[in-house]
MARDREN-399716 format. One line per field, with one value per residue: residue number from 1; residue in three letters; x, y, z of N, C-alpha, C, O, CB in turn; chain. Coordinates in Angstrom, 2 decimals, always signed. Glycine has a CB too. Layout:
BEGIN
k c(NUM	...)
r c(ALA	...)
nc1 c(X	...)
nc2 c(Y	...)
nc3 c(Z	...)
cac1 c(X	...)
cac2 c(Y	...)
cac3 c(Z	...)
cc1 c(X	...)
cc2 c(Y	...)
cc3 c(Z	...)
oc1 c(X	...)
oc2 c(Y	...)
oc3 c(Z	...)
cbc1 c(X	...)
cbc2 c(Y	...)
cbc3 c(Z	...)
c c(A	...)
! end
This chain:
BEGIN
k c(1	2	3	4	5	6	7	8	9	10	11	12	13	14	15	16	17	18	19	20	21	22	23	24	25	26	27	28	29	30	31	32	33	34	35	36	37	38	39	40	41	42	43	44	45	46	47	48	49	50	51	52	53	54	55	56	57	58	59	60	61	62	63	64	65	66	67	68	69	70	71	72	73	74	75	76	77	78	79	80	81	82	83	84	85	86	87	88	89	90	91	92	93	94	95	96)
r c(MET	LYS	SER	LYS	ALA	ALA	LYS	TRP	LEU	ASP	ILE	VAL	VAL	GLU	SER	ILE	ASN	TYR	ILE	VAL	VAL	ASN	TYR	ALA	LEU	SER	ASN	MET	ALA	MET	LEU	PHE	GLN	TYR	ASN	LEU	LEU	PHE	ILE	LEU	PHE	PHE	ALA	SER	GLU	VAL	TRP	ALA	THR	ALA	ASN	TYR	TRP	SER	LYS	ALA	ASN	LYS	LEU	SER	LYS	ASN	LYS	VAL	VAL	SER	THR	THR	LEU	LEU	ILE	VAL	CYS	TYR	ILE	VAL	HIS	ILE	ALA	LEU	ILE	TYR	PHE	VAL	GLY	ARG	ILE	VAL	GLY	ASP	ILE	THR	PRO	PHE	LYS	GLN)
nc1 c(+123.71	+120.45	+117.76	+115.71	+113.02	+112.94	+113.55	+111.29	+109.34	+110.07	+109.49	+106.70	+105.91	+106.85	+105.21	+102.60	+102.90	+103.38	+100.90	+99.11	+100.18	+100.05	+97.29	+96.45	+97.76	+96.49	+93.90	+94.31	+95.18	+92.84	+91.20	+92.36	+91.92	+91.21	+93.08	+96.37	+97.95	+97.45	+99.36	+101.60	+100.83	+100.29	+102.83	+104.15	+102.97	+104.01	+106.74	+106.68	+105.94	+108.15	+110.11	+109.17	+109.37	+112.16	+113.02	+111.75	+113.00	+115.64	+115.42	+114.37	+116.03	+115.38	+114.05	+111.69	+110.09	+109.90	+108.59	+106.18	+105.21	+104.83	+102.78	+100.71	+100.37	+99.57	+97.14	+95.71	+95.69	+94.13	+91.77	+91.11	+90.50	+88.30	+86.43	+86.39	+86.35	+86.77	+88.12	+86.03	+85.95	+86.20	+88.24	+89.35	+90.22	+92.73	+92.27	+89.27)
nc2 c(+81.93	+82.22	+79.91	+78.96	+78.79	+80.33	+82.86	+83.32	+83.31	+85.61	+87.46	+87.15	+88.02	+90.68	+91.56	+91.37	+93.18	+95.52	+95.82	+96.19	+98.51	+100.37	+100.41	+101.58	+104.07	+105.06	+105.34	+107.36	+109.41	+109.82	+110.69	+113.13	+114.61	+117.22	+118.77	+120.02	+117.99	+115.82	+115.66	+114.73	+112.09	+110.96	+111.15	+109.42	+107.02	+106.72	+106.51	+104.14	+102.34	+102.43	+101.52	+98.93	+97.76	+97.81	+96.13	+93.73	+93.31	+93.00	+90.65	+88.78	+89.06	+89.67	+91.74	+91.62	+89.82	+91.19	+93.53	+92.45	+91.37	+93.77	+94.96	+93.09	+93.27	+95.94	+95.84	+94.19	+95.91	+98.07	+96.63	+96.02	+98.59	+99.13	+96.97	+96.43	+98.94	+102.36	+103.78	+105.63	+108.66	+111.33	+114.17	+114.85	+117.06	+116.66	+117.96	+119.00)
nc3 c(+105.64	+104.52	+104.27	+101.46	+102.15	+104.48	+103.46	+101.82	+103.79	+105.16	+103.14	+102.95	+105.51	+105.42	+103.33	+104.42	+106.52	+105.05	+103.72	+105.89	+107.14	+105.03	+104.64	+107.04	+106.83	+104.54	+105.49	+107.39	+105.71	+104.24	+106.29	+106.91	+104.59	+103.95	+105.14	+105.82	+106.81	+105.28	+103.27	+104.63	+105.40	+102.90	+101.71	+103.42	+102.70	+100.12	+100.75	+102.28	+100.31	+98.54	+100.31	+100.89	+98.33	+97.93	+100.00	+99.28	+96.83	+97.67	+99.17	+97.32	+95.15	+92.55	+90.22	+88.75	+90.19	+92.65	+91.83	+90.90	+93.31	+94.70	+93.16	+93.52	+96.32	+96.48	+95.13	+96.88	+99.08	+98.07	+97.64	+100.28	+101.24	+99.61	+100.04	+102.85	+103.85	+104.94	+107.92	+109.87	+111.48	+113.88	+114.40	+117.49	+120.12	+122.73	+125.13	+126.57)
cac1 c(+122.83	+119.08	+117.18	+114.71	+111.76	+113.06	+113.45	+109.90	+108.61	+110.36	+108.74	+105.29	+105.76	+107.01	+104.04	+101.49	+103.22	+103.16	+99.46	+98.49	+100.66	+99.50	+95.86	+96.33	+98.16	+95.44	+92.79	+94.69	+95.18	+91.45	+90.68	+92.92	+91.92	+91.05	+94.05	+97.73	+98.54	+97.27	+100.64	+102.46	+100.41	+100.48	+104.27	+104.50	+102.56	+105.00	+107.97	+106.47	+105.94	+109.54	+110.81	+108.75	+109.94	+113.59	+113.19	+111.37	+114.06	+116.82	+115.18	+114.15	+117.12	+114.78	+113.21	+110.37	+109.35	+109.60	+107.57	+104.94	+104.75	+104.35	+101.50	+99.74	+100.10	+98.82	+95.78	+95.10	+95.48	+92.98	+90.60	+90.76	+89.83	+87.02	+85.49	+86.31	+85.97	+87.72	+87.78	+85.40	+86.09	+86.36	+89.44	+88.97	+91.40	+92.96	+91.62	+87.91)
cac2 c(+81.93	+81.84	+78.94	+79.52	+78.90	+81.47	+84.08	+83.51	+83.67	+87.04	+88.22	+87.11	+88.89	+92.05	+91.88	+91.60	+94.42	+96.60	+95.98	+96.75	+99.88	+101.21	+100.57	+102.58	+105.38	+105.51	+105.82	+108.65	+110.39	+110.15	+111.44	+114.48	+115.02	+118.68	+119.34	+119.90	+116.72	+114.85	+115.55	+113.88	+110.69	+110.50	+110.95	+108.21	+105.89	+106.60	+106.01	+102.73	+101.57	+102.32	+100.69	+97.55	+97.25	+97.56	+94.93	+92.57	+93.13	+92.48	+89.26	+87.89	+89.27	+89.65	+92.94	+91.25	+89.23	+92.23	+94.41	+91.69	+91.36	+95.12	+95.15	+92.24	+93.86	+97.17	+95.43	+93.75	+97.14	+98.76	+95.79	+96.24	+99.88	+99.07	+96.01	+96.60	+100.33	+103.19	+104.08	+106.94	+109.24	+112.77	+114.61	+115.50	+117.49	+115.96	+118.77	+119.40)
cac3 c(+104.50	+104.81	+103.34	+100.56	+102.91	+105.39	+102.65	+101.42	+105.00	+105.36	+102.13	+103.33	+106.67	+104.92	+102.53	+105.34	+107.20	+104.08	+103.49	+107.09	+107.35	+103.98	+104.91	+108.11	+106.28	+103.63	+106.32	+107.96	+104.62	+103.93	+107.42	+106.83	+103.19	+103.82	+106.05	+105.29	+107.25	+104.18	+102.56	+105.45	+105.32	+101.52	+101.53	+104.16	+101.86	+99.03	+101.37	+102.65	+99.06	+98.09	+101.28	+100.68	+97.08	+98.09	+100.84	+98.47	+95.83	+98.37	+99.58	+96.17	+94.19	+91.22	+90.10	+88.24	+91.32	+93.63	+91.25	+90.91	+94.70	+95.02	+92.49	+94.20	+97.63	+96.28	+94.79	+98.14	+99.86	+97.49	+97.91	+101.69	+101.35	+98.91	+100.62	+104.30	+104.05	+105.65	+109.30	+109.93	+112.81	+114.00	+115.10	+118.75	+120.87	+123.98	+126.16	+126.20)
cc1 c(+121.44	+118.60	+116.11	+113.38	+111.80	+112.96	+112.01	+109.02	+108.84	+109.58	+107.26	+105.03	+105.87	+105.77	+102.83	+101.69	+102.96	+101.67	+98.79	+98.89	+100.08	+98.00	+95.64	+96.70	+97.11	+94.23	+93.10	+94.70	+93.76	+90.80	+91.13	+92.87	+91.75	+92.01	+95.44	+98.43	+98.35	+98.60	+101.58	+102.11	+100.55	+101.96	+104.74	+104.10	+103.57	+106.30	+107.83	+106.49	+107.37	+110.34	+110.46	+109.38	+111.42	+113.85	+112.84	+112.43	+115.31	+116.64	+115.04	+115.27	+116.62	+113.80	+111.81	+109.51	+108.97	+108.55	+106.21	+104.35	+104.18	+102.97	+100.41	+99.36	+99.30	+97.37	+95.04	+94.78	+94.26	+91.70	+90.16	+90.01	+88.43	+86.02	+85.33	+85.86	+87.05	+87.22	+87.23	+85.51	+86.21	+87.65	+88.99	+90.24	+91.52	+92.25	+90.24	+87.35)
cc2 c(+81.46	+80.81	+79.63	+79.73	+80.10	+82.80	+84.35	+83.85	+85.14	+87.90	+88.26	+88.04	+90.36	+92.48	+92.18	+92.92	+95.62	+96.87	+96.64	+98.21	+100.81	+101.42	+101.63	+103.97	+105.93	+106.03	+107.17	+109.74	+110.79	+110.96	+112.90	+115.04	+116.52	+119.42	+119.19	+118.62	+115.61	+114.60	+114.62	+112.40	+110.13	+110.25	+109.70	+106.96	+105.65	+106.03	+104.53	+101.83	+101.36	+101.41	+99.21	+96.97	+96.94	+96.33	+93.67	+92.28	+92.54	+91.01	+88.33	+87.94	+89.20	+90.82	+92.62	+90.68	+90.30	+93.21	+93.72	+91.62	+92.71	+95.36	+94.33	+92.83	+95.14	+96.88	+94.95	+94.95	+97.90	+97.96	+95.93	+97.55	+99.82	+98.19	+96.16	+98.01	+101.09	+103.43	+105.49	+107.43	+110.74	+113.04	+115.36	+115.90	+116.69	+116.66	+119.16	+120.39)
cc3 c(+104.93	+103.79	+102.50	+101.28	+103.85	+104.64	+102.24	+102.62	+105.33	+104.38	+102.48	+104.51	+106.26	+104.12	+103.41	+106.09	+106.29	+103.87	+104.69	+107.30	+106.28	+104.15	+106.00	+107.61	+105.32	+104.41	+106.94	+106.89	+104.26	+105.05	+107.35	+105.40	+102.98	+104.74	+105.41	+105.74	+106.22	+103.47	+103.32	+105.30	+103.90	+101.24	+102.27	+103.40	+100.74	+99.58	+101.72	+101.41	+98.54	+99.01	+101.11	+99.41	+97.24	+98.97	+100.06	+97.42	+96.47	+98.74	+98.38	+95.15	+92.74	+91.13	+89.61	+89.37	+92.32	+93.11	+91.23	+92.32	+95.11	+94.40	+93.17	+95.56	+97.51	+95.92	+96.03	+99.03	+99.37	+97.73	+99.36	+101.87	+100.73	+99.64	+102.13	+104.62	+104.79	+107.06	+109.33	+111.36	+112.75	+114.73	+116.34	+119.49	+122.18	+125.14	+125.69	+127.17)
oc1 c(+121.29	+118.98	+115.67	+112.70	+110.80	+112.36	+111.56	+108.06	+107.91	+109.07	+106.62	+104.04	+105.08	+105.35	+102.11	+100.74	+102.38	+101.25	+97.99	+98.05	+99.67	+97.49	+94.76	+96.02	+96.86	+93.63	+92.23	+94.29	+93.50	+89.96	+90.37	+93.71	+92.12	+91.78	+95.65	+99.41	+99.03	+98.91	+102.27	+102.98	+100.88	+102.32	+105.63	+104.80	+103.93	+106.91	+108.76	+106.99	+107.74	+111.17	+111.33	+109.88	+111.90	+114.78	+113.54	+112.72	+115.97	+117.58	+115.54	+115.46	+117.32	+112.82	+110.85	+108.33	+107.83	+107.71	+105.19	+103.15	+103.15	+102.09	+99.30	+98.19	+98.43	+96.47	+93.87	+93.72	+93.43	+90.65	+88.97	+89.00	+87.48	+84.87	+84.21	+85.08	+88.08	+86.03	+87.88	+85.20	+86.33	+88.10	+88.32	+91.21	+90.55	+91.69	+90.05	+86.22)
oc2 c(+80.44	+80.84	+80.74	+80.73	+80.81	+83.75	+85.49	+84.59	+85.84	+88.96	+89.30	+88.78	+91.19	+93.63	+93.15	+93.69	+96.61	+98.02	+97.56	+99.06	+101.93	+102.49	+102.48	+104.95	+107.14	+107.04	+108.04	+110.87	+111.96	+111.82	+113.81	+115.87	+117.03	+120.59	+118.33	+118.21	+114.58	+113.46	+113.81	+111.56	+108.96	+109.26	+109.00	+105.95	+104.51	+105.16	+103.75	+100.71	+100.26	+100.63	+98.35	+95.85	+95.92	+95.57	+92.66	+91.11	+91.68	+90.21	+87.20	+87.01	+88.74	+90.87	+93.28	+91.01	+90.33	+93.67	+94.36	+91.79	+92.77	+95.90	+94.83	+92.89	+95.42	+97.59	+95.28	+95.00	+98.32	+98.54	+95.94	+97.61	+100.39	+98.60	+96.03	+98.24	+100.55	+103.30	+106.44	+106.72	+111.33	+112.26	+116.39	+115.15	+116.11	+116.01	+119.61	+120.84)
oc3 c(+105.60	+102.62	+102.81	+101.06	+104.00	+105.14	+102.31	+102.49	+105.72	+104.75	+102.32	+104.52	+106.70	+104.21	+103.17	+106.26	+106.73	+103.85	+104.51	+107.59	+106.59	+103.83	+105.87	+107.93	+105.30	+104.03	+106.99	+107.15	+103.99	+104.79	+107.70	+105.04	+101.93	+105.07	+104.55	+105.12	+106.28	+103.11	+102.70	+105.11	+103.73	+100.59	+101.79	+103.45	+100.45	+98.95	+101.48	+101.45	+98.15	+98.55	+101.16	+99.42	+96.74	+98.71	+100.14	+97.14	+95.88	+98.64	+98.41	+94.38	+91.85	+91.87	+90.00	+89.48	+92.80	+93.88	+91.51	+92.50	+95.79	+95.06	+93.38	+95.92	+98.34	+96.36	+96.22	+99.66	+100.17	+98.01	+99.65	+102.57	+101.27	+99.85	+102.63	+105.55	+105.20	+107.34	+108.88	+112.31	+111.67	+115.56	+116.25	+119.50	+122.67	+126.02	+124.56	+127.02)
cbc1 c(+123.39	+118.16	+116.59	+114.51	+111.49	+114.38	+114.33	+109.37	+109.05	+111.87	+108.94	+104.87	+106.83	+108.28	+103.73	+101.35	+104.68	+103.82	+98.81	+98.87	+102.20	+99.79	+95.23	+97.23	+99.50	+95.00	+92.48	+96.06	+95.91	+90.64	+91.13	+94.35	+90.84	+89.61	+93.99	+98.55	+97.93	+96.22	+101.30	+102.37	+98.97	+99.91	+105.06	+103.85	+101.16	+105.25	+108.31	+105.14	+105.09	+110.20	+110.48	+107.22	+109.73	+114.29	+112.30	+110.00	+114.39	+117.11	+113.94	+112.84	+118.22	+114.07	+113.86	+110.49	+110.20	+110.87	+107.98	+105.16	+105.90	+105.34	+101.60	+100.29	+101.41	+99.47	+95.79	+96.03	+96.72	+93.18	+90.92	+92.01	+90.67	+87.23	+85.94	+87.67	+84.67	+87.95	+89.01	+83.92	+87.27	+85.16	+90.35	+88.09	+91.32	+94.46	+92.44	+86.99)
cbc2 c(+81.04	+83.09	+77.73	+78.60	+77.62	+81.40	+83.96	+82.26	+82.79	+87.30	+87.60	+85.66	+88.56	+92.17	+90.74	+90.43	+94.42	+96.26	+94.61	+95.92	+99.92	+100.61	+99.21	+102.20	+105.27	+104.36	+104.81	+108.55	+109.83	+108.89	+110.81	+114.46	+114.31	+119.08	+118.65	+121.11	+116.29	+115.36	+116.94	+114.28	+110.54	+111.52	+112.19	+108.22	+106.14	+107.97	+106.83	+102.57	+102.28	+103.70	+101.15	+97.46	+98.26	+98.79	+95.02	+92.80	+94.48	+93.30	+89.18	+88.24	+88.24	+88.28	+93.94	+90.23	+88.13	+92.98	+94.84	+90.28	+90.97	+96.17	+94.75	+90.81	+94.13	+98.03	+94.33	+92.76	+98.04	+98.99	+94.31	+96.23	+100.99	+98.57	+94.62	+96.30	+100.42	+104.51	+103.92	+106.88	+108.66	+113.41	+115.51	+114.56	+119.00	+115.84	+120.01	+118.20)
cbc3 c(+103.37	+104.81	+104.10	+99.35	+103.70	+106.17	+101.40	+100.72	+106.18	+105.21	+100.73	+103.68	+107.74	+104.05	+101.58	+106.34	+107.68	+102.74	+103.21	+108.32	+107.32	+102.61	+105.35	+109.30	+105.57	+102.70	+107.42	+108.64	+103.39	+103.69	+108.73	+107.33	+102.46	+104.14	+107.45	+105.72	+108.58	+103.18	+102.40	+106.93	+105.79	+100.53	+102.03	+105.53	+101.27	+98.35	+102.63	+103.40	+97.99	+98.01	+102.71	+100.59	+95.95	+98.70	+102.10	+97.80	+95.15	+99.63	+100.44	+95.49	+94.42	+90.94	+89.17	+87.09	+92.00	+94.01	+89.83	+90.35	+95.63	+94.52	+91.00	+94.38	+98.38	+95.19	+93.71	+98.89	+99.79	+95.97	+97.58	+102.56	+100.67	+97.49	+100.30	+104.98	+104.81	+104.92	+110.25	+109.44	+113.52	+114.73	+114.17	+119.63	+121.18	+124.28	+126.49	+126.11)
c c(A	A	A	A	A	A	A	A	A	A	A	A	A	A	A	A	A	A	A	A	A	A	A	A	A	A	A	A	A	A	A	A	A	A	A	A	A	A	A	A	A	A	A	A	A	A	A	A	A	A	A	A	A	A	A	A	A	A	A	A	A	A	A	A	A	A	A	A	A	A	A	A	A	A	A	A	A	A	A	A	A	A	A	A	A	A	A	A	A	A	A	A	A	A	A	A)
! end
């Protein structure tokens, strides 16, 4: 049995991981916004969101807490995109 502190540490680590991964996926989706690969990165964001919610629900054993955590993490993710900005780049082939 995990202690309460260890469970909350796992939730914090999962939350940080979710925010970072979703920020990267959002940047890739914005980079490919005029390409069919956009669908892949957007679907990956949806999958990561569902995966995070199920992990948070499993660790907290409370749907209200896990939903609240998801909303807070999503707000932090959107704030990162808004205040930090998106990564701007060009798609370059490996061979030139």
